[in-house]
Each structure stands twice: as structure tokens, then as C-alpha cells.
N, CA, C and O atoms as CSV, one atom per row, in Angstrom:
chain,resi,resn,atom,element,x,y,z
A,1,MET,N,N,84.381,42.966,-28.128
A,1,MET,CA,C,84.610,42.479,-29.476
A,1,MET,C,C,86.092,42.166,-29.656
A,1,MET,O,O,86.949,42.914,-29.183
A,2,SER,N,N,86.393,41.074,-30.331
A,2,SER,CA,C,87.783,40.689,-30.519
A,2,SER,C,C,88.273,41.047,-31.921
A,2,SER,O,O,87.491,41.220,-32.856
A,3,THR,N,N,89.590,41.149,-32.029
A,3,THR,CA,C,90.241,41.433,-33.301
A,3,THR,C,C,91.096,40.229,-33.669
A,3,THR,O,O,91.981,39.840,-32.907
A,4,ILE,N,N,90.840,39.638,-34.826
A,4,ILE,CA,C,91.608,38.493,-35.306
A,4,ILE,C,C,92.891,39.001,-35.957
A,4,ILE,O,O,92.861,39.940,-36.752
A,5,LEU,N,N,94.023,38.373,-35.614
A,5,LEU,CA,C,95.312,38.715,-36.206
A,5,LEU,C,C,95.624,37.710,-37.305
A,5,LEU,O,O,95.570,36.501,-37.080
A,6,THR,N,N,95.949,38.206,-38.486
A,6,THR,CA,C,96.315,37.347,-39.610
A,6,THR,C,C,97.647,37.802,-40.194
A,6,THR,O,O,98.092,38.926,-39.959
A,7,ILE,N,N,98.274,36.914,-40.957
A,7,ILE,CA,C,99.506,37.286,-41.655
A,7,ILE,C,C,99.137,38.320,-42.725
A,7,ILE,O,O,98.374,38.021,-43.644
A,8,PRO,N,N,99.683,39.536,-42.602
A,8,PRO,CA,C,99.342,40.584,-43.571
A,8,PRO,C,C,100.137,40.445,-44.871
A,8,PRO,O,O,101.227,39.873,-44.888
A,9,LYS,N,N,99.583,40.968,-45.939
A,9,LYS,CA,C,100.281,41.007,-47.226
A,9,LYS,C,C,101.049,42.319,-47.284
A,9,LYS,O,O,100.457,43.384,-47.457
A,10,LEU,N,N,102.375,42.242,-47.138
A,10,LEU,CA,C,103.214,43.434,-47.076
A,10,LEU,C,C,103.760,43.846,-48.440
A,10,LEU,O,O,104.165,44.993,-48.629
A,11,GLU,N,N,103.773,42.911,-49.391
A,11,GLU,CA,C,104.293,43.175,-50.727
A,11,GLU,C,C,103.329,42.575,-51.746
A,11,GLU,O,O,102.634,41.606,-51.441
A,12,MET,N,N,103.279,43.132,-52.932
A,12,MET,CA,C,102.329,42.674,-53.954
A,12,MET,C,C,102.481,41.188,-54.284
A,12,MET,O,O,101.485,40.486,-54.454
A,13,SER,N,N,103.717,40.712,-54.374
A,13,SER,CA,C,103.952,39.326,-54.774
A,13,SER,C,C,104.014,38.359,-53.589
A,13,SER,O,O,104.236,37.163,-53.779
A,14,MET,N,N,103.826,38.854,-52.405
A,14,MET,CA,C,103.960,38.038,-51.191
A,14,MET,C,C,102.819,37.027,-51.066
A,14,MET,O,O,101.647,37.379,-51.195
A,15,THR,N,N,103.182,35.758,-50.811
A,15,THR,CA,C,102.174,34.715,-50.597
A,15,THR,C,C,102.309,34.060,-49.230
A,15,THR,O,O,101.372,33.423,-48.748
A,16,GLU,N,N,103.493,34.217,-48.596
A,16,GLU,CA,C,103.734,33.645,-47.277
A,16,GLU,C,C,104.791,34.462,-46.553
A,16,GLU,O,O,105.502,35.265,-47.158
A,17,ALA,N,N,104.883,34.242,-45.243
A,17,ALA,CA,C,105.881,34.938,-44.429
A,17,ALA,C,C,106.160,34.095,-43.192
A,17,ALA,O,O,105.391,33.199,-42.847
A,18,THR,N,N,107.271,34.396,-42.533
A,18,THR,CA,C,107.647,33.691,-41.315
A,18,THR,C,C,107.343,34.563,-40.107
A,18,THR,O,O,107.749,35.723,-40.042
A,19,LEU,N,N,106.631,33.992,-39.162
A,19,LEU,CA,C,106.397,34.646,-37.874
A,19,LEU,C,C,107.683,34.451,-37.084
A,19,LEU,O,O,107.856,33.440,-36.403
A,20,ALA,N,N,108.581,35.420,-37.179
A,20,ALA,CA,C,109.924,35.273,-36.629
A,20,ALA,C,C,109.935,35.229,-35.106
A,20,ALA,O,O,110.632,34.411,-34.506
A,21,GLU,N,N,109.154,36.118,-34.483
A,21,GLU,CA,C,109.202,36.220,-33.015
A,21,GLU,C,C,107.974,36.941,-32.489
A,21,GLU,O,O,107.567,37.972,-33.024
A,22,TRP,N,N,107.389,36.388,-31.437
A,22,TRP,CA,C,106.374,37.126,-30.683
A,22,TRP,C,C,107.118,38.060,-29.739
A,22,TRP,O,O,108.023,37.617,-29.032
A,23,LYS,N,N,106.762,39.334,-29.710
A,23,LYS,CA,C,107.419,40.314,-28.841
A,23,LYS,C,C,106.739,40.440,-27.481
A,23,LYS,O,O,107.275,41.080,-26.577
A,24,VAL,N,N,105.563,39.833,-27.332
A,24,VAL,CA,C,104.843,39.833,-26.051
A,24,VAL,C,C,104.406,38.402,-25.744
A,24,VAL,O,O,104.207,37.593,-26.650
A,25,GLU,N,N,104.262,38.109,-24.471
A,25,GLU,CA,C,103.871,36.773,-24.033
A,25,GLU,C,C,102.394,36.507,-24.310
A,25,GLU,O,O,101.577,37.428,-24.333
A,26,ASN,N,N,102.070,35.247,-24.518
A,26,ASN,CA,C,100.682,34.823,-24.669
A,26,ASN,C,C,99.912,35.200,-23.406
A,26,ASN,O,O,100.372,34.931,-22.297
A,27,GLY,N,N,98.755,35.813,-23.565
A,27,GLY,CA,C,97.944,36.231,-22.424
A,27,GLY,C,C,98.257,37.625,-21.905
A,27,GLY,O,O,97.617,38.096,-20.965
A,28,SER,N,N,99.236,38.288,-22.509
A,28,SER,CA,C,99.598,39.645,-22.084
A,28,SER,C,C,98.567,40.660,-22.555
A,28,SER,O,O,97.907,40.474,-23.577
A,29,VAL,N,N,98.444,41.731,-21.793
A,29,VAL,CA,C,97.594,42.849,-22.197
A,29,VAL,C,C,98.440,43.770,-23.072
A,29,VAL,O,O,99.534,44.176,-22.682
A,30,VAL,N,N,97.923,44.096,-24.260
A,30,VAL,CA,C,98.625,44.974,-25.193
A,30,VAL,C,C,97.778,46.205,-25.475
A,30,VAL,O,O,96.558,46.197,-25.311
A,31,LYS,N,N,98.452,47.257,-25.902
A,31,LYS,CA,C,97.767,48.489,-26.298
A,31,LYS,C,C,97.903,48.656,-27.807
A,31,LYS,O,O,98.902,48.245,-28.398
A,32,GLU,N,N,96.899,49.258,-28.419
A,32,GLU,CA,C,96.964,49.545,-29.847
A,32,GLU,C,C,98.258,50.297,-30.146
A,32,GLU,O,O,98.565,51.296,-29.497
A,33,GLY,N,N,99.011,49.815,-31.127
A,33,GLY,CA,C,100.275,50.445,-31.494
A,33,GLY,C,C,101.499,49.767,-30.913
A,33,GLY,O,O,102.613,50.016,-31.373
A,34,ASP,N,N,101.318,48.898,-29.893
A,34,ASP,CA,C,102.447,48.134,-29.351
A,34,ASP,C,C,102.953,47.157,-30.412
A,34,ASP,O,O,102.155,46.570,-31.142
A,35,VAL,N,N,104.270,46.980,-30.501
A,35,VAL,CA,C,104.822,45.956,-31.392
A,35,VAL,C,C,104.549,44.601,-30.747
A,35,VAL,O,O,104.950,44.357,-29.609
A,36,ILE,N,N,103.858,43.714,-31.487
A,36,ILE,CA,C,103.498,42.421,-30.904
A,36,ILE,C,C,104.242,41.244,-31.534
A,36,ILE,O,O,104.403,40.204,-30.895
A,37,TYR,N,N,104.701,41.396,-32.789
A,37,TYR,CA,C,105.504,40.327,-33.386
A,37,TYR,C,C,106.348,40.869,-34.530
A,37,TYR,O,O,106.129,41.974,-35.026
A,38,ILE,N,N,107.324,40.052,-34.934
A,38,ILE,CA,C,108.180,40.379,-36.074
A,38,ILE,C,C,107.848,39.405,-37.194
A,38,ILE,O,O,107.805,38.193,-36.987
A,39,LEU,N,N,107.615,39.947,-38.375
A,39,LEU,CA,C,107.275,39.161,-39.553
A,39,LEU,C,C,108.419,39.269,-40.553
A,39,LEU,O,O,108.864,40.372,-40.869
A,40,GLU,N,N,108.899,38.134,-41.052
A,40,GLU,CA,C,109.984,38.116,-42.033
A,40,GLU,C,C,109.485,37.588,-43.371
A,40,GLU,O,O,108.751,36.602,-43.437
A,41,THR,N,N,109.903,38.273,-44.441
A,41,THR,CA,C,109.670,37.789,-45.801
A,41,THR,C,C,111.036,37.530,-46.417
A,41,THR,O,O,112.057,37.690,-45.749
A,42,ASP,N,N,111.063,37.135,-47.678
A,42,ASP,CA,C,112.352,36.910,-48.334
A,42,ASP,C,C,113.123,38.208,-48.556
A,42,ASP,O,O,114.314,38.177,-48.864
A,43,LYS,N,N,112.444,39.358,-48.401
A,43,LYS,CA,C,113.086,40.646,-48.652
A,43,LYS,C,C,113.305,41.508,-47.412
A,43,LYS,O,O,114.180,42.374,-47.422
A,44,THR,N,N,112.535,41.294,-46.345
A,44,THR,CA,C,112.581,42.221,-45.217
A,44,THR,C,C,112.068,41.584,-43.928
A,44,THR,O,O,111.471,40.508,-43.939
A,45,ALA,N,N,112.314,42.268,-42.831
A,45,ALA,CA,C,111.712,41.920,-41.534
A,45,ALA,C,C,111.014,43.175,-41.031
A,45,ALA,O,O,111.573,44.270,-41.091
A,46,ARG,N,N,109.776,43.014,-40.530
A,46,ARG,CA,C,109.003,44.181,-40.087
A,46,ARG,C,C,108.404,43.936,-38.726
A,46,ARG,O,O,107.942,42.837,-38.419
A,47,ASP,N,N,108.416,44.988,-37.902
A,47,ASP,CA,C,107.684,44.971,-36.641
A,47,ASP,C,C,106.211,45.169,-36.967
A,47,ASP,O,O,105.857,46.068,-37.730
A,48,ILE,N,N,105.351,44.330,-36.391
A,48,ILE,CA,C,103.916,44.448,-36.615
A,48,ILE,C,C,103.267,44.913,-35.315
A,48,ILE,O,O,103.485,44.330,-34.252
A,49,GLU,N,N,102.471,45.965,-35.418
A,49,GLU,CA,C,101.835,46.574,-34.248
A,49,GLU,C,C,100.444,46.008,-34.007
A,49,GLU,O,O,99.773,45.544,-34.928
A,50,ALA,N,N,100.030,46.059,-32.748
A,50,ALA,CA,C,98.680,45.635,-32.373
A,50,ALA,C,C,97.665,46.589,-32.996
A,50,ALA,O,O,97.799,47.805,-32.853
A,51,PRO,N,N,96.649,46.060,-33.687
A,51,PRO,CA,C,95.628,46.915,-34.285
A,51,PRO,C,C,94.548,47.339,-33.289
A,51,PRO,O,O,93.676,48.146,-33.613
A,52,ALA,N,N,94.613,46.787,-32.072
A,52,ALA,CA,C,93.611,47.084,-31.044
A,52,ALA,C,C,94.234,46.833,-29.678
A,52,ALA,O,O,95.315,46.251,-29.582
A,53,SER,N,N,93.559,47.266,-28.633
A,53,SER,CA,C,93.991,47.018,-27.257
A,53,SER,C,C,93.212,45.844,-26.685
A,53,SER,O,O,92.050,45.630,-27.030
A,54,GLY,N,N,93.866,45.080,-25.801
A,54,GLY,CA,C,93.200,43.958,-25.154
A,54,GLY,C,C,94.197,42.879,-24.778
A,54,GLY,O,O,95.401,43.128,-24.710
A,55,THR,N,N,93.689,41.678,-24.533
A,55,THR,CA,C,94.520,40.542,-24.148
A,55,THR,C,C,94.859,39.716,-25.384
A,55,THR,O,O,93.975,39.322,-26.145
A,56,LEU,N,N,96.156,39.459,-25.574
A,56,LEU,CA,C,96.638,38.719,-26.736
A,56,LEU,C,C,96.565,37.215,-26.501
A,56,LEU,O,O,97.038,36.709,-25.484
A,57,THR,N,N,95.970,36.515,-27.449
A,57,THR,CA,C,95.993,35.056,-27.472
A,57,THR,C,C,96.746,34.638,-28.725
A,57,THR,O,O,96.306,34.914,-29.841
A,58,GLN,N,N,97.887,33.968,-28.541
A,58,GLN,CA,C,98.677,33.496,-29.676
A,58,GLN,C,C,98.095,32.179,-30.180
A,58,GLN,O,O,97.791,31.288,-29.388
A,59,LYS,N,N,97.940,32.058,-31.488
A,59,LYS,CA,C,97.401,30.840,-32.095
A,59,LYS,C,C,98.365,30.237,-33.110
A,59,LYS,O,O,98.013,29.293,-33.816
A,60,ALA,N,N,99.572,30.774,-33.187
A,60,ALA,CA,C,100.577,30.275,-34.123
A,60,ALA,C,C,101.939,30.304,-33.437
A,60,ALA,O,O,102.185,31.102,-32.533
A,61,GLU,N,N,102.801,29.427,-33.883
A,61,GLU,CA,C,104.118,29.273,-33.282
A,61,GLU,C,C,105.155,30.121,-34.012
A,61,GLU,O,O,105.186,30.156,-35.243
A,62,ALA,N,N,106.001,30.801,-33.248
A,62,ALA,CA,C,107.093,31.578,-33.835
A,62,ALA,C,C,108.073,30.633,-34.522
A,62,ALA,O,O,108.252,29.487,-34.107
A,63,GLY,N,N,108.700,31.137,-35.577
A,63,GLY,CA,C,109.673,30.350,-36.316
A,63,GLY,C,C,109.072,29.553,-37.463
A,63,GLY,O,O,109.799,28.892,-38.205
A,64,GLN,N,N,107.768,29.607,-37.614
A,64,GLN,CA,C,107.076,28.870,-38.670
A,64,GLN,C,C,106.660,29.815,-39.801
A,64,GLN,O,O,106.482,31.015,-39.590
A,65,THR,N,N,106.510,29.261,-40.984
A,65,THR,CA,C,106.073,30.021,-42.152
A,65,THR,C,C,104.590,29.763,-42.391
A,65,THR,O,O,104.124,28.625,-42.336
A,66,TYR,N,N,103.856,30.846,-42.659
A,66,TYR,CA,C,102.404,30.774,-42.844
A,66,TYR,C,C,102.001,31.519,-44.113
A,66,TYR,O,O,102.666,32.470,-44.523
A,67,ASP,N,N,100.914,31.081,-44.725
A,67,ASP,CA,C,100.358,31.770,-45.888
A,67,ASP,C,C,99.740,33.101,-45.465
A,67,ASP,O,O,99.264,33.242,-44.338
A,68,VAL,N,N,99.751,34.073,-46.375
A,68,VAL,CA,C,99.068,35.347,-46.146
A,68,VAL,C,C,97.607,35.052,-45.809
A,68,VAL,O,O,96.966,34.232,-46.465
A,69,GLY,N,N,97.090,35.722,-44.787
A,69,GLY,CA,C,95.703,35.545,-44.382
A,69,GLY,C,C,95.493,34.504,-43.300
A,69,GLY,O,O,94.392,34.398,-42.760
A,70,THR,N,N,96.529,33.726,-42.966
A,70,THR,CA,C,96.410,32.713,-41.919
A,70,THR,C,C,96.204,33.384,-40.568
A,70,THR,O,O,96.903,34.342,-40.237
A,71,GLU,N,N,95.257,32.891,-39.790
A,71,GLU,CA,C,95.012,33.426,-38.453
A,71,GLU,C,C,96.142,32.998,-37.525
A,71,GLU,O,O,96.451,31.811,-37.412
A,72,ILE,N,N,96.757,33.980,-36.859
A,72,ILE,CA,C,97.868,33.678,-35.956
A,72,ILE,C,C,97.590,34.077,-34.515
A,72,ILE,O,O,98.349,33.713,-33.617
A,73,GLY,N,N,96.524,34.812,-34.283
A,73,GLY,CA,C,96.219,35.234,-32.925
A,73,GLY,C,C,94.949,36.043,-32.859
A,73,GLY,O,O,94.253,36.248,-33.853
A,74,GLU,N,N,94.667,36.503,-31.634
A,74,GLU,CA,C,93.450,37.276,-31.387
A,74,GLU,C,C,93.711,38.242,-30.239
A,74,GLU,O,O,94.432,37.919,-29.294
A,75,ILE,N,N,93.129,39.411,-30.327
A,75,ILE,CA,C,93.157,40.377,-29.231
A,75,ILE,C,C,91.719,40.589,-28.801
A,75,ILE,O,O,90.871,40.998,-29.595
A,76,ALA,N,N,91.453,40.305,-27.526
A,76,ALA,CA,C,90.077,40.424,-27.022
A,76,ALA,C,C,90.052,41.287,-25.776
A,76,ALA,O,O,88.987,41.510,-25.200
């Protein structure tokens, strides 16, 4: 079973965020709890951890801004 990665809502008023950097390469095997990307809002930057273990498939480009809920990757 795969886990879909989406832009999380980190603040009540948040509607979008920037995927600042992928911390692991596309196709890499990750473990639950590994930091996989950095998310920036107008107020903060946060390390985002893998919610599951498996192989990461990136579906969004770093440096771009996305709406909350946008699919950015998958762990299978």
C-alpha cells in the first residue's frame, strides 16, 4: 500500500507553501521518521518527516509554491 504525500496545513491561516528542498533523492528508500523535505511558509521553515517507510517518488519540483493539499509525492 502506498502513502500519498501532500502539502500539509501547518498554520490555521495557511493556504499555500513552498517546497523548499527535497532532502532525499527521487527513488530513494526512506524510513518512517526520516526528514524528506523542507517546507517554507511566510512565517517559518519546517522539516517534514516521512509518514511511512518505502520508496519515495517525487511528483513536485523543489522551489515551487503549492496549495495546501496538493500531491507532491508518494511512498510505496
